[in-house]
Residue frames as qw, qx, qy, qz and C-alpha x, y, z in Angstrom:
[[0.850, -0.064, 0.243, -0.463, 7.34, 16.78, -6.34],
 [0.480, -0.302, 0.812, 0.138, 8.48, 13.17, -6.66],
 [0.461, 0.268, -0.629, -0.566, 8.25, 11.27, -9.91],
 [0.787, -0.079, 0.435, -0.430, 5.83, 8.34, -9.77],
 [0.070, -0.252, 0.925, 0.274, 6.60, 4.90, -10.84],
 [0.688, -0.024, -0.425, -0.588, 4.17, 2.54, -12.63],
 [0.845, -0.321, 0.308, -0.297, 2.79, -0.51, -10.83],
 [0.929, 0.309, -0.146, 0.139, 4.83, -2.69, -13.18],
 [0.378, 0.615, -0.462, 0.516, 8.04, -0.89, -12.08],
 [0.475, -0.565, 0.395, -0.546, 7.03, -1.02, -8.41],
 [0.978, -0.121, 0.066, -0.155, 6.66, -4.82, -8.52],
 [0.831, 0.326, -0.246, 0.377, 10.36, -5.04, -9.40],
 [0.116, 0.650, -0.369, 0.654, 11.54, -2.59, -6.73],
 [0.585, -0.298, -0.677, 0.332, 12.04, -3.01, -2.99],
 [0.322, -0.635, -0.365, 0.600, 12.28, 0.54, -1.52],
 [0.123, -0.344, 0.164, 0.916, 12.06, 4.21, -2.30],
 [0.142, 0.426, 0.800, 0.397, 8.68, 3.77, -4.06],
 [0.218, 0.347, 0.178, -0.895, 6.55, 6.68, -5.14],
 [0.017, 0.281, 0.882, 0.378, 3.20, 5.61, -6.60],
 [0.402, 0.144, 0.172, -0.888, -0.09, 7.26, -7.39],
 [0.189, -0.114, -0.925, -0.309, -3.01, 4.80, -7.77],
 [0.575, -0.240, -0.067, -0.780, -6.69, 4.26, -7.27],
 [0.325, -0.142, 0.859, -0.370, -8.19, 1.87, -4.79],
 [0.472, 0.012, -0.668, -0.575, -10.08, -0.89, -6.59],
 [0.765, -0.392, -0.455, -0.232, -11.05, -3.09, -3.68],
 [0.094, -0.532, 0.619, -0.570, -10.44, -3.51, 0.03],
 [0.613, -0.135, -0.779, -0.022, -10.63, -6.72, 2.08],
 [0.643, -0.717, -0.194, -0.188, -11.60, -7.27, 5.66],
 [0.014, -0.736, 0.569, -0.367, -9.17, -6.39, 8.41],
 [0.891, -0.182, -0.407, 0.084, -7.50, -9.11, 10.48],
 [0.456, -0.835, 0.290, -0.102, -5.54, -9.05, 13.71],
 [0.822, 0.333, -0.369, 0.279, -1.82, -10.08, 13.47],
 [0.726, -0.629, -0.004, 0.277, 0.79, -10.56, 16.10],
 [0.249, 0.917, -0.296, 0.101, 3.77, -8.27, 15.96],
 [0.777, 0.202, -0.453, 0.389, 7.36, -9.58, 16.21],
 [0.127, 0.410, -0.422, 0.798, 7.96, -6.91, 18.93],
 [0.047, -0.307, -0.823, 0.476, 4.88, -8.13, 20.88],
 [0.315, 0.437, 0.257, -0.803, 1.36, -6.96, 20.82],
 [0.452, 0.411, 0.761, 0.221, -1.11, -6.99, 17.96],
 [0.129, 0.409, -0.127, -0.895, -2.28, -4.68, 15.12],
 [0.665, 0.532, 0.455, -0.260, -5.05, -4.68, 12.59],
 [0.188, -0.300, 0.662, 0.661, -3.98, -5.33, 8.98],
 [0.631, 0.566, 0.425, -0.318, -6.01, -5.12, 5.75],
 [0.410, -0.084, 0.620, 0.663, -5.21, -5.73, 2.08],
 [0.443, 0.728, 0.185, -0.490, -6.47, -3.46, -0.63],
 [0.646, 0.209, 0.504, 0.534, -5.89, -3.68, -4.36],
 [0.085, 0.812, -0.008, -0.578, -4.79, -0.47, -6.12],
 [0.701, 0.417, 0.453, 0.360, -4.32, 0.24, -9.83],
 [0.163, -0.490, 0.204, 0.832, -2.50, 2.78, -11.95],
 [0.581, 0.557, 0.003, -0.593, -4.96, 2.04, -14.74],
 [0.574, 0.506, -0.605, -0.219, -2.75, -0.52, -16.39],
 [0.575, 0.079, -0.783, 0.225, -1.66, -2.92, -13.59],
 [0.653, -0.664, -0.104, -0.349, -2.68, -3.82, -10.06],
 [0.430, 0.269, -0.718, 0.477, -0.77, -4.38, -6.90],
 [0.585, -0.605, -0.539, 0.033, -1.79, -5.31, -3.32],
 [0.037, 0.609, -0.291, 0.737, -1.46, -2.49, -0.80],
 [0.563, -0.349, -0.686, 0.300, -1.12, -3.58, 2.78],
 [0.228, -0.703, 0.011, -0.673, -2.83, -1.13, 5.25],
 [0.500, -0.119, -0.701, 0.494, -1.93, -1.06, 8.92],
 [0.182, -0.376, -0.555, 0.720, -3.83, 0.34, 11.95],
 [0.206, 0.641, 0.305, -0.674, -5.55, 3.72, 11.39],
 [0.095, 0.333, -0.564, -0.750, -4.88, 3.64, 7.66],
 [0.076, 0.260, 0.951, 0.152, -7.52, 0.91, 7.28],
 [0.128, 0.724, 0.599, -0.318, -10.45, 3.19, 8.13],
 [0.006, 0.678, -0.116, -0.726, -8.94, 6.16, 6.21],
 [0.062, 0.267, -0.728, -0.628, -8.78, 4.37, 2.81],
 [0.642, 0.345, 0.530, -0.433, -11.93, 3.52, 0.82],
 [0.553, 0.304, 0.670, 0.390, -12.73, 2.03, -2.57],
 [0.318, 0.842, 0.333, 0.280, -12.49, 4.72, -5.24],
 [0.302, -0.906, 0.119, 0.271, -9.96, 6.84, -3.30],
 [0.653, 0.635, -0.271, 0.311, -6.79, 7.93, -4.95],
 [0.716, -0.650, 0.094, 0.236, -3.69, 7.22, -2.79],
 [0.460, 0.771, -0.363, 0.251, -0.21, 8.58, -3.16],
 [0.880, -0.422, 0.016, 0.220, 2.53, 6.56, -1.55],
 [0.276, 0.849, -0.384, 0.234, 5.92, 8.34, -1.02],
 [0.046, 0.566, -0.775, 0.277, 9.01, 6.38, 0.03],
 [0.891, -0.148, 0.191, -0.385, 7.07, 3.09, 0.33],
 [0.015, -0.449, 0.882, 0.142, 8.48, -0.38, -0.05],
 [0.847, 0.061, -0.299, -0.435, 7.43, -3.80, -1.26],
 [0.372, -0.359, 0.845, -0.137, 7.85, -7.31, 0.07],
 [0.619, 0.179, -0.621, -0.447, 7.13, -10.67, -1.39],
 [0.458, -0.189, 0.774, -0.394, 5.32, -13.53, 0.24],
 [0.625, 0.233, 0.745, -0.018, 4.56, -16.83, -1.53],
 [0.379, 0.219, 0.609, 0.662, 5.28, -15.10, -4.87],
 [0.008, 0.847, 0.489, 0.209, 2.84, -12.25, -4.26],
 [0.344, 0.159, -0.148, 0.914, 4.31, -8.71, -4.17],
 [0.208, -0.845, -0.492, -0.021, 2.63, -6.23, -1.84],
 [0.249, 0.512, -0.110, 0.814, 3.26, -2.55, -1.22],
 [0.442, -0.753, -0.438, 0.215, 3.14, -0.70, 2.11],
 [0.088, 0.927, -0.104, 0.350, 4.06, 2.79, 3.19],
 [0.737, 0.034, -0.457, 0.497, 6.14, 1.40, 6.01],
 [0.501, -0.613, -0.332, 0.513, 7.58, 3.19, 9.02],
 [0.296, -0.449, 0.119, 0.834, 9.29, 5.94, 7.06],
 [0.117, 0.305, 0.639, 0.697, 6.93, 6.33, 4.12],
 [0.251, 0.281, 0.264, -0.888, 3.93, 8.60, 3.73],
 [0.133, 0.398, 0.848, 0.324, 0.44, 8.04, 2.33],
 [0.225, 0.204, 0.094, -0.948, -1.86, 10.75, 1.14],
 [0.262, 0.443, 0.857, 0.028, -5.49, 10.03, 0.41],
 [0.259, 0.810, 0.488, 0.199, -7.27, 12.07, -2.31],
 [0.413, -0.377, 0.015, 0.829, -4.59, 14.74, -2.54],
 [0.331, 0.859, 0.272, -0.280, -5.60, 18.02, -4.12]]
């Protein structure tokens, strides 16, 4: 099994992120335009490792799958920064498990 990073470590990384965290809050979804054309629903959630928080960007079907209080495990995720705010996403090649056993 992959070793997990802390949220503090994740905020300094860009790719190859493995994180286990709990969902603290979840915002409303919004419709965004894709660079490739078309649209997709996007939602921001806040997750915590118990010490620090980071924004998790949820896309499409993941929005309905994730709820406040869930534990999420992101494998091979990545971060990006927008206006000084770092956010995490599973991306195209990453994986997200919800409430793993």
